[in-house]
N, C-alpha and C positions, 0 to 999 in steps of 0.2 A: 773777323766777315762783314760782308757789307750783312745788311737787314730783309730778310728777305722781305719783296714787293707780293704782297697776295696781288691780284688781278681776277675779280670775278668778270665772268664771259658769260654773256646777255644772249640765248638764242634764240630765232624768229623766227617761223614759217610765210615763208613769201611764196605764194603764189603770179607765175608769169602768162602773162598771152603773148608772142609772139604773132607777130601783124610784117607781109611782106606786098609790097603788087607783083602780080602774076604779069611778065610778056616784058617785067623793067626793063633788061636789058633789048630789046626791039625798039626798043621807042628810043625817036630821038634824043640828042642829048638837052633838047628847051620841052620836050614833053616831056624826056626823068625829073627836070627841076621842077620839073609846073606839078605834075602829078606828088611826090612829096612832099612841094607845099598845100596843097590839097588835101594831101591822108593828113597831113603833122594841125591840116584846121581842125579835121572833121571829131579829126581823134580831142583835138584840147579842148568841144565839143561837148562832147558826151556827157553825161551825167556823174559816172562810175569813177572818173576818169577824174574831172572840178572838188567832188567829193573828197576823192584821196590825197589829191594836191595839195588842194585846202589844211588837209588833217597834216601835209606834211608824212603821212603813206606812201609813196611812193616815187618809181623808181622810173625813169623813162632814158631810155636806152639805143643812143638812135644806128639802124644795123646797113645805110646806103640807098635801099629801098624798102625799108618796112622800117619796124624797130618792136623792139620786146619792153614790154611795158611791165612792172614787176610792182606790183600788189603788194602791200604788208596792214591788210583790211580783213576778208573774209574770199574763202576761199572762190563764193557765189562770181567777185568782183571783178574778174576777167572776161570769166558766162558772161556776165547782164554789161559789161564795154562789150565782150566782139561785138553782142545784137545789135546795141545803139547805133553800134560803129557800121555793119551792115547795110542798114535801116539807114542811116545816113545818105550815105553814101548808092544808096540804090533813087531814095526820092529826089535826089542831087543830082546823077549822073546823068537824066536829059539835059535839063536843067545850064548848072555848074559845071560840073565835069566833064563831061560827056564822054566816063567809064561805062568799056558793056559790059555782063559777065553772064558767066554762059553761065548751069544748075552744078556745076563742080569748083566754078570760083568764090560761088558765090557760100558754098557748102567749106569753102576753103576757109574765105573770113573767117565765120562760126568758130575752127578747130585750133 
């Protein structure tokens, strides 16, 4: 009989932030591409993203018109990241991105 191979399974808890661009399908192809690039830039500049990525504790999954960020750090990390992203988008909407947010859309960024 072959020797039994015992594999030890190590489980980890992950905390996920889902990000979606509201109204994406109504944009032209060029605008869609620009919005995704802008969003990627803002996300990459957020402190929580950089800290988790530097520690090797982040998984980024593109979803077409957004992304899922899987943090293997703390439960607060995705919430704090959402606040950082929302603040950055609000600060830059007039100058760089031209994004306009309704109150509902701003709240959706935080969820």
